[in-house]
C-alpha positions as CSV (number, residue, x, y, z in Angstrom):
1,M,116.9,101.9,98.2
2,T,113.3,101.0,98.7
3,A,112.5,98.4,101.4
4,T,110.9,95.2,100.1
5,L,108.3,93.2,102.1
6,E,111.0,90.6,102.7
7,T,113.5,93.1,104.1
8,I,110.9,94.8,106.3
9,V,109.7,91.4,107.8
10,A,113.3,90.2,108.2
11,H,114.3,93.3,110.0
12,E,111.3,93.5,112.4
13,V,111.5,89.7,113.2
14,K,115.2,90.0,113.9
15,E,114.6,92.8,116.4
16,Y,113.0,90.3,118.7
17,S,116.3,88.5,119.1
18,N,117.7,91.5,121.0
19,R,114.9,91.7,123.6
20,W,115.6,88.9,126.0
21,D,117.4,89.1,129.4
22,Y,116.9,85.4,130.5
23,D,119.5,82.7,130.6
24,V,118.7,81.4,127.1
25,H,120.2,81.1,123.7
26,I,118.4,83.2,121.1
27,Y,118.7,82.5,117.4
28,Y,117.4,84.6,114.5
29,L,116.8,82.2,111.5
30,E,115.6,82.9,108.0
31,E,115.0,80.8,105.0
32,T,114.9,83.3,102.1
33,T,113.8,80.9,99.4
34,Q,110.6,80.1,101.2
35,K,110.4,83.5,102.9
36,V,110.3,82.3,106.5
37,Y,111.7,84.5,109.3
38,Q,111.8,83.4,113.0
39,V,113.4,83.9,116.4
40,L,114.0,80.7,118.4
41,V,114.7,80.5,122.1
42,I,116.6,77.6,123.6
43,P,116.9,77.5,127.4
44,D,120.3,77.0,129.1
45,A,119.9,73.6,130.7
46,G,118.7,74.0,134.3
47,H,119.4,77.8,134.5
48,S,116.4,79.3,132.8
49,I,112.8,80.2,133.6
50,I,112.1,79.0,130.0
51,K,112.1,75.2,130.0
52,V,111.6,74.1,126.4
53,P,112.8,75.4,123.0
54,N,110.1,77.6,121.5
55,F,109.6,80.2,118.8
56,I,109.4,83.8,120.0
57,V,108.1,84.9,116.7
58,L,107.6,83.1,113.3
59,A,106.4,84.8,110.2
60,R,106.1,83.8,106.5
61,I,105.5,85.7,103.4
62,V,103.0,84.2,100.9
63,G,102.4,86.4,97.9
64,D,102.0,89.9,99.2
65,Y,100.7,88.8,102.6
66,V,102.6,88.3,105.9
67,L,101.4,85.2,107.8
68,I,102.4,85.4,111.5
69,E,102.4,81.7,112.7
70,A,103.7,82.3,116.2
71,D,104.0,85.3,118.5
72,N,104.9,84.7,122.1
73,T,105.7,88.2,123.1
74,D,104.1,91.1,125.0
75,K,104.9,93.4,122.0
76,P,103.1,91.9,119.1
77,L,104.9,91.5,115.8
78,V,101.8,92.8,113.9
79,D,102.2,96.1,115.7
80,A,105.9,96.4,114.7
81,L,105.1,95.5,111.1
82,V,102.3,98.1,110.8
83,H,103.9,100.9,112.8
84,N,107.6,100.5,112.0
85,G,107.4,98.7,108.7
86,G,104.4,100.4,107.1
87,I,102.7,97.2,106.2
88,P,98.9,97.5,105.9
89,R,97.1,95.5,108.6
90,E,94.9,93.9,106.0
91,K,98.0,92.3,104.5
92,I,98.9,90.6,107.8
93,V,97.2,87.3,108.8
94,L,97.5,86.3,112.5
95,R,97.4,82.5,112.0
96,Y,98.2,81.9,115.7
97,Q,94.9,83.6,116.5
98,G,92.9,81.6,113.9
99,E,92.7,84.3,111.2
100,T,92.1,82.7,107.8
101,L,93.9,83.4,104.6
102,P,92.2,85.4,101.8
103,E,90.7,83.1,99.3
104,N,93.1,84.2,96.6
105,I,96.2,82.8,98.3
106,T,97.2,79.3,99.6
107,S,99.8,78.6,102.2
């Protein structure tokens, strides 16, 4: 079975839901129709160093590009997608760092 862009992104994003040791609730969420993949952290009231809900990572697929909208980690999702998933760096747009979309696609 050949991995699709969707399965690669889903797998790599989901891996981030297994990396946290804090007193928090971690949720992997995906919306396959719109191709959105995310890991959300929600703190345990009063018991966590994390104080507000936030996305750990959030990525979308538009055409054959991966748009990383949020990455609040010390191990960037872009590296996982390139090194583990084999996605060419030129097909990844770091929106959270201000990278712009190629002219031929719209978000």
